[in-house]
C-alpha positions, 0 to 999 in steps of 0.5 A: 510414235503418233503425237496425241492430245489428251481430251476430257468428257463425262466418262474420263480422259482419253488420248486422241491422235493430234492430227485428228480433229474429232473429240473424246467421244468419236474416239471412244466410240471407235475404240469400243464399238468395231462392229463393221467395216463399212465406211460412211460414203464421202458424199455424206460426210461432205453434206454433215459438213455443209450442214455443220457450216450453214448451222454455224453461220446462222447461229453466228448471225443470230448472235447465238455463236460467237462469230470467231468461232463460227468462222473457225468452223468453216476452214475446219470443215475444208479438211474433208476435201478428197485431196487431204482425205477424211481421217482427220475428220471421222474415223468412219471414212 
């Protein structure tokens, strides 16, 4: 049996596999909108990770985001590495 965590968002609570890094809205979309078997190319996933990292670091430098939170975001993006796969980051890969 897969371990899960429960997250809440505006609609309701939803169970998400514990090893996944995405949140309630992504899980809900994954369950309700199975319209394609196409997967997002790894290059796009990596590029989005780089953008999120840059945004977190920039917002921390501008005192718009707590430095500890910004520093926590960067390592989580490293789970996109091909060796670890991307299922933890997005169900679209």
